[in-house]
MDTraj code that builds the backbone (N, CA, C; nanometers):
import mdtraj as md
import numpy as np

residues = "MET GLU LEU ASP ALA LEU LEU ALA ASP ILE THR THR LEU ARG VAL ASP ALA VAL VAL ASN ALA ALA ASN SER SER LEU LEU GLY GLY GLY GLY VAL ASP GLY ALA ILE HIS ALA ALA ALA GLY PRO GLY LEU LEU ASP GLU CYS ARG GLU LEU ARG ARG THR THR LEU PRO ASP GLY LEU PRO VAL GLY GLU ALA VAL ALA THR GLY GLY HIS ASP LEU VAL ALA ARG TRP VAL ILE HIS THR VAL GLY PRO ASN ARG HIS ARG GLY GLU ALA ASP PRO ALA LEU LEU ALA SER CYS PHE THR SER SER LEU ASP VAL ALA ALA GLN VAL GLY ALA THR SER VAL ALA PHE PRO ALA ILE SER GLY GLY ALA TYR GLY TRP ALA LEU ASP ASP VAL ALA ARG ILE ALA VAL GLU SER VAL ARG GLY TRP SER ALA PRO GLU GLY ARG ASP GLY ILE THR THR VAL HIS LEU ALA LEU ALA SER PRO GLU ALA LEU GLY VAL PHE LYS ALA ALA LEU GLY ARG".split()
xyz = np.array([
    [-12.2139, 0.7127, 19.7581],
    [-12.2776, 0.8415, 19.7677],
    [-12.2293, 0.9109, 19.8956],
    [-12.1948, 1.0375, 19.8812],
    [-12.1555, 1.1184, 19.9959],
    [-12.2818, 1.1718, 20.0641],
    [-12.2919, 1.1511, 20.1944],
    [-12.4061, 1.1976, 20.2733],
    [-12.3529, 1.2750, 20.3925],
    [-12.3978, 1.4006, 20.4072],
    [-12.3535, 1.4799, 20.5210],
    [-12.4672, 1.5668, 20.5732],
    [-12.4440, 1.6255, 20.6885],
    [-12.5392, 1.7187, 20.7490],
    [-12.4662, 1.8501, 20.7688],
    [-12.5367, 1.9593, 20.7389],
    [-12.4745, 2.0899, 20.7559],
    [-12.5772, 2.1942, 20.7968],
    [-12.5284, 2.2964, 20.8641],
    [-12.6105, 2.4098, 20.9031],
    [-12.6139, 2.5031, 20.7837],
    [-12.7305, 2.5184, 20.7216],
    [-12.7352, 2.5939, 20.5966],
    [-12.8759, 2.6406, 20.5640],
    [-12.8811, 2.7465, 20.4860],
    [-13.0052, 2.7923, 20.4242],
    [-13.0187, 2.7130, 20.2949],
    [-13.1148, 2.6232, 20.2899],
    [-13.1302, 2.5332, 20.1750],
    [-13.1498, 2.6092, 20.0446],
    [-13.2027, 2.7305, 20.0518],
    [-13.2306, 2.8073, 19.9298],
    [-13.1042, 2.8602, 19.8633],
    [-12.9915, 2.8564, 19.9329],
    [-12.8678, 2.9118, 19.8774],
    [-12.7644, 2.8054, 19.8420],
    [-12.7960, 2.6795, 19.8657],
    [-12.6977, 2.5738, 19.8414],
    [-12.6742, 2.5509, 19.6921],
    [-12.5483, 2.5260, 19.6581],
    [-12.5102, 2.4970, 19.5199],
    [-12.5231, 2.3470, 19.4962],
    [-12.6462, 2.3068, 19.4691],
    [-12.6788, 2.1677, 19.4381],
    [-12.7686, 2.1679, 19.3146],
    [-12.7808, 2.0522, 19.2530],
    [-12.8695, 2.0409, 19.1373],
    [-13.0159, 2.0534, 19.1769],
    [-13.0515, 1.9957, 19.2931],
    [-13.1915, 1.9964, 19.3361],
    [-13.2027, 2.0178, 19.4858],
    [-13.2997, 2.0997, 19.5240],
    [-13.3359, 2.1128, 19.6650],
    [-13.4724, 2.0475, 19.6829],
    [-13.4898, 1.9828, 19.7968],
    [-13.6169, 1.9198, 19.8275],
    [-13.6983, 2.0162, 19.9127],
    [-13.8213, 2.0343, 19.8722],
    [-13.9141, 2.1214, 19.9422],
    [-14.0073, 2.0370, 20.0279],
    [-14.0114, 2.0664, 20.1574],
    [-14.1083, 2.0035, 20.2473],
    [-14.2405, 2.0763, 20.2259],
    [-14.3103, 2.0355, 20.1228],
    [-14.4294, 2.1059, 20.0744],
    [-14.5554, 2.0585, 20.1469],
    [-14.6614, 2.1357, 20.1308],
    [-14.7928, 2.0843, 20.1686],
    [-14.8556, 2.0301, 20.0398],
    [-14.9628, 1.9568, 20.0519],
    [-15.0172, 1.8876, 19.9350],
    [-15.0680, 1.9824, 19.8269],
    [-15.0976, 2.1073, 19.8619],
    [-15.1472, 2.2026, 19.7615],
    [-15.0371, 2.2465, 19.6652],
    [-14.9114, 2.2360, 19.7085],
    [-14.7948, 2.2819, 19.6320],
    [-14.7921, 2.4339, 19.6121],
    [-14.8774, 2.5061, 19.6808],
    [-14.8894, 2.6497, 19.6550],
    [-14.8196, 2.7363, 19.7598],
    [-14.7239, 2.6805, 19.8292],
    [-14.6479, 2.7561, 19.9281],
    [-14.7085, 2.7413, 20.0659],
    [-14.6346, 2.7842, 20.1643],
    [-14.6776, 2.7729, 20.3029],
    [-14.5749, 2.8373, 20.3920],
    [-14.5577, 2.7832, 20.5102],
    [-14.4599, 2.8363, 20.6045],
    [-14.3313, 2.7565, 20.6019],
    [-14.2424, 2.7888, 20.6916],
    [-14.1176, 2.7156, 20.7079],
    [-14.0357, 2.7063, 20.5809],
    [-13.9804, 2.5879, 20.5570],
    [-13.8976, 2.5628, 20.4388],
    [-13.9767, 2.5890, 20.3108],
    [-14.1016, 2.5463, 20.3090],
    [-14.1868, 2.5643, 20.1913],
    [-14.1963, 2.7124, 20.1546],
    [-14.2273, 2.7956, 20.2528],
    [-14.2380, 2.9397, 20.2279],
    [-14.1060, 3.0008, 20.1852],
    [-13.9966, 2.9563, 20.2479],
    [-13.8643, 3.0097, 20.2142],
    [-13.8256, 2.9744, 20.0710],
    [-13.8525, 2.8507, 20.0292],
    [-13.8191, 2.8089, 19.8933],
    [-13.9043, 2.8853, 19.7924],
    [-14.0324, 2.8978, 19.8188],
    [-14.1184, 2.9737, 19.7272],
    [-14.0738, 3.1194, 19.7179],
    [-14.0398, 3.1795, 19.8314],
    [-13.9964, 3.3202, 19.8303],
    [-13.8668, 3.3365, 19.7519],
    [-13.7711, 3.2473, 19.7743],
    [-13.6413, 3.2587, 19.7074],
    [-13.6498, 3.2246, 19.5585],
    [-13.7385, 3.1330, 19.5219],
    [-13.7501, 3.0908, 19.3819],
    [-13.8254, 3.1926, 19.2975],
    [-13.9048, 3.2764, 19.3607],
    [-13.9783, 3.3778, 19.2871],
    [-14.1114, 3.3279, 19.2338],
    [-14.1853, 3.4162, 19.1675],
    [-14.3219, 3.3849, 19.1244],
    [-14.3319, 3.2744, 19.0195],
    [-14.2256, 3.2478, 18.9479],
    [-14.2290, 3.1412, 18.8482],
    [-14.2558, 3.0049, 18.9102],
    [-14.2066, 2.9835, 19.0320],
    [-14.2294, 2.8554, 19.0990],
    [-14.3784, 2.8382, 19.1301],
    [-14.4400, 2.9402, 19.1834],
    [-14.5834, 2.9321, 19.2123],
    [-14.6640, 2.9095, 19.0841],
    [-14.6264, 2.9778, 18.9772],
    [-14.6952, 2.9585, 18.8490],
    [-14.6839, 2.8134, 18.8023],
    [-14.5639, 2.7571, 18.8134],
    [-14.5440, 2.6185, 18.7702],
    [-14.6218, 2.5211, 18.8588],
    [-14.6244, 2.5481, 18.9885],
    [-14.7009, 2.4626, 19.0800],
    [-14.8506, 2.4728, 19.0518],
    [-14.8990, 2.5917, 19.0202],
    [-15.0405, 2.6070, 18.9834],
    [-15.0733, 2.5263, 18.8584],
    [-14.9807, 2.5252, 18.7637],
    [-15.0016, 2.4485, 18.6406],
    [-15.0057, 2.2980, 18.6713],
    [-14.9198, 2.2519, 18.7610],
    [-14.9230, 2.1108, 18.8021],
    [-15.0583, 2.0759, 18.8634],
    [-15.1085, 2.1646, 18.9477],
    [-15.2391, 2.1414, 19.0104],
    [-15.3507, 2.1419, 18.9055],
    [-15.3405, 2.2275, 18.8076],
    [-15.4430, 2.2380, 18.7033],
    [-15.4442, 2.1148, 18.6130],
    [-15.3257, 2.0550, 18.5929],
    [-15.3140, 1.9474, 18.4948],
    [-15.2972, 1.8103, 18.5593],
    [-15.1815, 1.7808, 18.6128],
    [-15.1516, 1.6437, 18.6563],
    [-15.1844, 1.6129, 18.8024],
    [-15.1955, 1.7142, 18.8864],
    [-15.2216, 1.6894, 19.0290],
    [-15.3402, 1.7718, 19.0800],
    [-15.4591, 1.7536, 19.0210],
    [-15.5735, 1.8362, 19.0611],
    [-15.6130, 1.8193, 19.2077],
    [-15.5838, 1.7037, 19.2655],
    [-15.6169, 1.6795, 19.4064],
    [-15.4991, 1.7058, 19.4992],
    [-15.3894, 1.7564, 19.4453],
    [-15.2699, 1.7826, 19.5256],
    [-15.1739, 1.6647, 19.5232],
    [-15.0582, 1.6861, 19.5820],
    [-14.9548, 1.5825, 19.5885],
    [-14.9780, 1.4969, 19.7126],
    [-14.9905, 1.3658, 19.6964],
    [-15.0128, 1.2784, 19.8119],
    [-14.8903, 1.2709, 19.9050],
    [-14.9163, 1.2422, 20.0307],
    [-14.8103, 1.2249, 20.1304],
    [-14.7150, 1.1155, 20.0838],
    [-14.5851, 1.1425, 20.0952],
    [-14.4831, 1.0439, 20.0618],
    [-14.4403, 1.0407, 19.9168],
    [-14.5116, 1.1140, 19.8310],
    [-14.4744, 1.1181, 19.6897],
    [-14.3955, 1.2446, 19.6600],
    [-14.3394, 1.2520, 19.5399],
    [-14.2560, 1.3664, 19.5028],
    [-14.2795, 1.4045, 19.3575],
    [-14.2566, 1.5321, 19.3283],
    [-14.2693, 1.5840, 19.1921],
    [-14.1660, 1.6956, 19.1741],
    [-14.1148, 1.7097, 19.0532],
    [-14.0115, 1.8109, 19.0257],
    [-14.0702, 1.9312, 18.9535],
    [-14.0124, 2.0463, 18.9854],
    [-14.0352, 2.1688, 18.9094],
    [-13.8992, 2.2322, 18.8846],
    [-13.8988, 2.3364, 18.8059],
    [-13.7762, 2.4118, 18.7879],
    [-13.7392, 2.4861, 18.9156],
    [-13.6156, 2.5284, 18.9240],
    [-13.5689, 2.6025, 19.0407],
    [-13.5950, 2.7517, 19.0318],
    [-13.6219, 2.7993, 18.9106],
    [-13.6527, 2.9412, 18.8867],
    [-13.5397, 3.0300, 18.9387],
    [-13.5613, 3.1151, 19.0380],
    [-13.4571, 3.2079, 19.0832],
    [-13.3604, 3.1485, 19.1851],
    [-13.3734, 3.0198, 19.2156],
    [-13.2806, 2.9534, 19.3076],
    [-13.1500, 2.9210, 19.2355],
    [-13.0463, 2.8948, 19.3126],
    [-12.9211, 2.8446, 19.2561],
    [-12.9451, 2.7053, 19.1981],
    [-13.0245, 2.6251, 19.2683],
    [-13.0551, 2.4887, 19.2251],
    [-13.1384, 2.4914, 19.0969],
    [-13.1116, 2.3964, 19.0107],
    [-13.1837, 2.3878, 18.8844],
    [-13.3267, 2.3361, 18.9025],
    [-13.3452, 2.2495, 19.0042],
    [-13.4759, 2.1884, 19.0274],
    [-13.5177, 2.2016, 19.1734],
    [-13.6486, 2.1993, 19.1934],
    [-13.7085, 2.1822, 19.3257],
    [-13.7862, 2.0516, 19.3203],
    [-13.7562, 1.9642, 19.4134],
    [-13.8299, 1.8388, 19.4265],
    [-13.9251, 1.8585, 19.5449],
    [-14.0529, 1.8596, 19.5173],
    [-14.1539, 1.8801, 19.6210],
    [-14.1976, 1.7449, 19.6754],
    [-14.2045, 1.7336, 19.8075],
    [-14.2577, 1.6132, 19.8707],
    [-14.3408, 1.6560, 19.9901],
    [-14.4431, 1.5780, 20.0191],
    [-14.5323, 1.6081, 20.1306],
    [-14.5056, 1.5078, 20.2420],
    [-14.4543, 1.5588, 20.3533],
    [-14.4273, 1.4729, 20.4672],
    [-14.5533, 1.4395, 20.5442],
    [-14.5490, 1.3277, 20.6177],
    [-14.6629, 1.2916, 20.7013],
    [-14.6762, 1.3872, 20.8195],
    [-14.7988, 1.4180, 20.8556],
    [-14.8280, 1.5109, 20.9642],
    [-14.8748, 1.4307, 21.0858],
    [-14.7886, 1.4231, 21.1881],
    [-14.8216, 1.3470, 21.3092],
    [-14.9465, 1.4017, 21.3770],
    [-14.9675, 1.5313, 21.3682],
    [-15.0850, 1.5930, 21.4310],
    [-15.2146, 1.5422, 21.3677],
    [-15.2060, 1.4912, 21.2467],
    [-15.3228, 1.4355, 21.1772],
    [-15.3237, 1.2833, 21.1834],
    [-15.2375, 1.2273, 21.2666],
    [-15.2334, 1.0826, 21.2827],
    [-15.1467, 1.0099, 21.1821],
    [-15.0719, 1.0831, 21.1021],
    [-14.9841, 1.0212, 21.0011],
    [-14.8499, 0.9887, 21.0673],
    [-14.8461, 0.8734, 21.1344],
    [-14.7299, 0.8374, 21.2156],
    [-14.6517, 0.7180, 21.1612],
    [-14.6806, 0.6745, 21.0404],
    [-14.6130, 0.5596, 20.9819],
    [-14.4745, 0.6013, 20.9311],
    [-14.3687, 0.5454, 20.9883],
    [-14.2341, 0.5803, 20.9431],
    [-14.2112, 0.5530, 20.7944],
    [-14.2832, 0.4558, 20.7381],
    [-14.2672, 0.4244, 20.5952],
    [-14.3104, 0.5423, 20.5079],
    [-14.4099, 0.6190, 20.5524],
    [-14.4520, 0.7380, 20.4772],
    [-14.3402, 0.8415, 20.4735],
    [-14.2748, 0.8610, 20.5887],
    [-14.1641, 0.9571, 20.5932],
    [-14.0462, 0.9071, 20.5106],
    [-14.0155, 0.7795, 20.5214],
    [-13.9061, 0.7222, 20.4414],
    [-13.9335, 0.7407, 20.2929],
    [-14.0594, 0.7252, 20.2530],
    [-14.0964, 0.7415, 20.1129],
    [-14.0702, 0.8828, 20.0625],
    [-14.0824, 0.9821, 20.1495],
    [-14.0504, 1.1195, 20.1086],
    [-13.9057, 1.1290, 20.0604],
    [-13.8160, 1.0651, 20.1323],
    [-13.6745, 1.0702, 20.0963],
    [-13.6464, 0.9871, 19.9714],
    [-13.6962, 0.8646, 19.9660],
    [-13.6658, 0.7796, 19.8505],
    [-13.7369, 0.8273, 19.7243],
    [-13.8618, 0.8716, 19.7361],
    [-13.9328, 0.9237, 19.6189],
    [-13.8639, 1.0485, 19.5651],
    [-13.8175, 1.1337, 19.6560],
    [-13.7466, 1.2545, 19.6126],
    [-13.6176, 1.2198, 19.5400],
    [-13.5454, 1.1206, 19.5903],
    [-13.4227, 1.0776, 19.5221],
    [-13.4542, 1.0160, 19.3863],
    [-13.5622, 0.9382, 19.3775],
    [-13.6032, 0.8809, 19.2488],
    [-13.6303, 0.9923, 19.1473],
    [-13.7073, 1.0928, 19.1887],
    [-13.7414, 1.2033, 19.0986],
    [-13.6163, 1.2830, 19.0626],
    [-13.5292, 1.3061, 19.1602],
    [-13.4047, 1.3785, 19.1321],
    [-13.3212, 1.3038, 19.0283],
    [-13.3124, 1.1730, 19.0426],
    [-13.2371, 1.0934, 18.9447],
    [-13.3037, 1.0996, 18.8072],
    [-13.4359, 1.0982, 18.8038],
    [-13.5082, 1.1037, 18.6762],
    [-13.4799, 1.2331, 18.6007],
    [-13.4656, 1.3450, 18.6733],
    [-13.4386, 1.4715, 18.6047],
    [-13.2900, 1.4925, 18.5773],
    [-13.2058, 1.4025, 18.6272],
    [-13.0627, 1.4110, 18.6004],
    [-12.9807, 1.4801, 18.7071],
    [-13.0382, 1.5040, 18.8229],
    [-12.9629, 1.5663, 18.9326],
    [-12.8610, 1.4675, 18.9883],
    [-12.7461, 1.5184, 19.0267],
    [-12.6462, 1.4352, 19.0934],
    [-12.6202, 1.4815, 19.2366],
    [-12.6642, 1.6026, 19.2701],
    [-12.6501, 1.6524, 19.4069],
    [-12.7849, 1.7056, 19.4548],
    [-12.8196, 1.6697, 19.5799],
    [-12.9512, 1.7010, 19.6350],
    [-12.9357, 1.7487, 19.7784],
    [-13.0192, 1.8458, 19.8171],
    [-13.0236, 1.8909, 19.9563],
    [-13.1642, 1.8700, 20.0111],
    [-13.1712, 1.8107, 20.1291],
    [-13.2976, 1.7850, 20.1984],
    [-13.3081, 1.8702, 20.3241],
    [-13.4283, 1.9167, 20.3564],
    [-13.4516, 1.9725, 20.4891],
    [-13.4932, 1.8581, 20.5831],
    [-13.5249, 1.8920, 20.7072],
    [-13.5739, 1.7933, 20.8043],
    [-13.7244, 1.7752, 20.7817],
    [-13.7593, 1.6974, 20.6804],
    [-13.8996, 1.6783, 20.6410],
    [-13.9819, 1.6290, 20.7591],
    [-14.0920, 1.6957, 20.7845],
    [-14.1881, 1.6656, 20.8918],
    [-14.1346, 1.6945, 21.0316],
    [-14.0130, 1.7487, 21.0422],
    [-13.9531, 1.7746, 21.1725],
    [-13.9923, 1.9070, 21.2349],
    [-14.0731, 1.9851, 21.1677],
    [-14.1157, 2.1144, 21.2218],
    [-14.2624, 2.1114, 21.2594],
    [-14.3405, 2.1851, 21.1858],
    [-14.4836, 2.2006, 21.2154],
    [-14.5607, 2.0693, 21.2054],
    [-14.5046, 1.9688, 21.1384],
    [-14.5763, 1.8419, 21.1234],
    [-14.5544, 1.7476, 21.2406],
    [-14.4776, 1.7903, 21.3406],
    [-14.4754, 1.7235, 21.4694],
    [-14.3910, 1.6006, 21.4899],
    [-14.3080, 1.5637, 21.3952],
    [-14.2212, 1.4473, 21.4151],
    [-14.1008, 1.4872, 21.4997],
    [-14.0577, 1.3998, 21.5893],
    [-13.9367, 1.4221, 21.6692],
    [-13.8159, 1.4221, 21.5762],
    [-13.7257, 1.5162, 21.5980],
    [-13.6068, 1.5256, 21.5121],
    [-13.5238, 1.3978, 21.5137],
    [-13.5181, 1.3296, 21.6274],
    [-13.4442, 1.2025, 21.6325],
    [-13.4999, 1.1034, 21.5314],
    [-13.6332, 1.0952, 21.5246],
    [-13.6970, 1.0031, 21.4302],
    [-13.6726, 1.0471, 21.2861],
    [-13.6883, 1.1763, 21.2586],
    [-13.6660, 1.2273, 21.1233],
    [-13.5220, 1.1992, 21.0802],
    [-13.4272, 1.2274, 21.1682],
    [-13.2860, 1.2071, 21.1346],
    [-13.2567, 1.0609, 21.1054],
    [-13.3047, 0.9713, 21.1919],
    [-13.2793, 0.8285, 21.1732],
    [-13.3405, 0.7793, 21.0416],
    [-13.4652, 0.8175, 21.0164],
    [-13.5338, 0.7733, 20.8946],
    [-13.4681, 0.8325, 20.7711],
    [-13.4280, 0.9592, 20.7779],
    [-13.3604, 1.0234, 20.6647],
    [-13.2309, 0.9507, 20.6307],
    [-13.1483, 0.9276, 20.7301],
    [-13.0187, 0.8632, 20.7069],
    [-13.0374, 0.7208, 20.6549],
    [-13.1274, 0.6437, 20.7171],
    [-13.1506, 0.5062, 20.6715],
    [-13.2042, 0.5034, 20.5288],
    [-13.2959, 0.5946, 20.4983],
    [-13.3581, 0.5964, 20.3651],
    [-13.2576, 0.6328, 20.2567],
    [-13.1785, 0.7365, 20.2828],
    [-13.0806, 0.7797, 20.1830],
    [-12.9729, 0.6734, 20.1649],
    [-12.9244, 0.6185, 20.2747],
    [-12.8211, 0.5146, 20.2641],
    [-12.8722, 0.3899, 20.1942],
    [-13.0000, 0.3577, 20.2091],
    [-13.0568, 0.2373, 20.1495],
    [-13.1060, 0.2541, 20.0065],
    [-13.1054, 0.3786, 19.9577],
    [-13.1580, 0.4066, 19.8237],
    [-13.0584, 0.3665, 19.7162],
    [-13.1073, 0.3125, 19.6064],
    [-13.0229, 0.2902, 19.4891],
    [-13.0854, 0.3549, 19.3673],
    [-12.9996, 0.4035, 19.2808],
    [-13.0451, 0.4723, 19.1593],
    [-13.1266, 0.3774, 19.0725],
    [-13.2304, 0.4297, 19.0085],
    [-13.3069, 0.3463, 18.9147],
    [-13.2163, 0.2944, 18.8032],
    [-13.2518, 0.1798, 18.7504],
    [-13.1749, 0.1178, 18.6414],
    [-13.1540, 0.2173, 18.5272],
    [-13.0317, 0.2243, 18.4791],
    [-13.0018, 0.3099, 18.3655],
    [-12.9705, 0.4541, 18.4013],
    [-12.9669, 0.4856, 18.5305],
    [-12.9354, 0.6222, 18.5743],
    [-12.7994, 0.6212, 18.6422],
    [-12.7254, 0.7305, 18.6250],
    [-12.5958, 0.7416, 18.6922],
    [-12.6126, 0.7557, 18.8427],
    [-12.7177, 0.8243, 18.8827],
    [-12.7472, 0.8340, 19.0248],
    [-12.6954, 0.9590, 19.0921],
    [-12.7329, 0.9693, 19.2150],
    [-12.6999, 1.0829, 19.2996],
    [-12.5636, 1.0557, 19.3625],
    [-12.4742, 1.1521, 19.3569],
    [-12.3421, 1.1354, 19.4171],
    [-12.3282, 1.2070, 19.5508],
    [-12.4093, 1.3126, 19.5733],
    [-12.3978, 1.3919, 19.6950],
    [-12.5357, 1.4251, 19.7500],
    [-12.5541, 1.3994, 19.8790],
    [-12.6774, 1.4388, 19.9483],
    [-12.6383, 1.5167, 20.0732],
    [-12.6941, 1.6371, 20.0821],
    [-12.6769, 1.7196, 20.2016],
    [-12.8070, 1.7202, 20.2791],
    [-12.7973, 1.7047, 20.4095],
    [-12.9111, 1.7242, 20.4976],
    [-12.8914, 1.8639, 20.5549],
    [-12.9700, 1.9595, 20.5039],
    [-12.9524, 2.1012, 20.5360],
    [-13.0414, 2.1377, 20.6541],
    [-12.9793, 2.1698, 20.7664],
    [-13.0526, 2.1972, 20.8893],
    [-13.0477, 2.3448, 20.9248],
    [-13.1561, 2.3913, 20.9858],
    [-13.1716, 2.5341, 21.0131],
    [-13.1255, 2.5759, 21.1523],
    [-13.0917, 2.4803, 21.2379],
    [-13.0479, 2.5165, 21.3732],
    [-12.9317, 2.4275, 21.4172],
    [-12.8473, 2.4792, 21.5077],
    [-12.7379, 2.3963, 21.5599],
    [-12.7899, 2.2715, 21.6318],
    [-12.9050, 2.2831, 21.6983],
    [-12.9611, 2.1672, 21.7679],
    [-12.9980, 2.0578, 21.6683],
    [-13.0661, 2.0959, 21.5608],
    [-13.1033, 1.9974, 21.4581],
    [-12.9787, 1.9372, 21.3947],
    [-12.8796, 2.0193, 21.3700],
    [-12.7548, 1.9694, 21.3123],
    [-12.6935, 1.8616, 21.4013],
    [-12.6917, 1.8852, 21.5319],
    [-12.6364, 1.7866, 21.6250],
    [-12.7113, 1.6542, 21.6198],
    [-12.8438, 1.6604, 21.6117],
    [-12.9258, 1.5392, 21.6049],
    [-12.8959, 1.4620, 21.4762],
    [-12.8860, 1.5324, 21.3637],
    [-12.8603, 1.4661, 21.2365],
    [-12.7179, 1.4130, 21.2284],
    [-12.6212, 1.4841, 21.2852],
    [-12.4832, 1.4327, 21.2866],
    [-12.4748, 1.3051, 21.3702],
    [-12.5488, 1.3009, 21.4811],
    [-12.5518, 1.1796, 21.5626],
    [-12.6102, 1.0631, 21.4825],
    [-12.7162, 1.0875, 21.4074],
    [-12.7761, 0.9813, 21.3253],
    [-12.6779, 0.9338, 21.2194],
    [-12.6015, 1.0246, 21.1626],
    [-12.5026, 0.9863, 21.0615],
    [-12.3927, 0.8984, 21.1211],
    [-12.3640, 0.9183, 21.2490],
    [-12.2584, 0.8424, 21.3158],
    [-12.2989, 0.7035, 21.3582],
    [-12.4285, 0.6743, 21.3513],
    [-12.4748, 0.5406, 21.3946],
    [-12.4461, 0.4353, 21.2911],
])
top = md.Topology()
chain = top.add_chain()
for i, resn in enumerate(residues, 1):
    res = top.add_residue(resn, chain, resSeq=i)
    for name in ("N", "CA", "C"):
        top.add_atom(name, md.element.get_by_symbol(name[0]), res)
traj = md.Trajectory(xyz[None], top)
């Protein structure tokens, strides 16, 4: 699997699936979540509301992932995952690692072969970028496709700033 880090707007990447650093409500928010919802258009919010009405009435738990359509995005799918919030005491690295592996599992289930991730929990949720980068790289490198799936061939770590890009490139070099 090809794994790289790039300075990019995740909403414009030509990949099969983009990962949304969502909140548990799935109904949009700030940062990457707000940008993905804005770029995907109202159909994404409608689909997320339907998920809440039917299969996820209590919201999406931390570390888990669920797919929706990409709607107005270039990407065919949005994989929503809820990162752990350090400000709320969610400091277990395994929870953050699960965001990456669960998202890859869901991406493989829907047939995606290329995926773009943001720096999950590296913004408003208070995780140090060094930790996010290390956990992201270790999780993606350690992931294997579920039995019977062709798997993911390309993963981009899409970063919004040159500083974040430098941190993630350093993690890739370790």
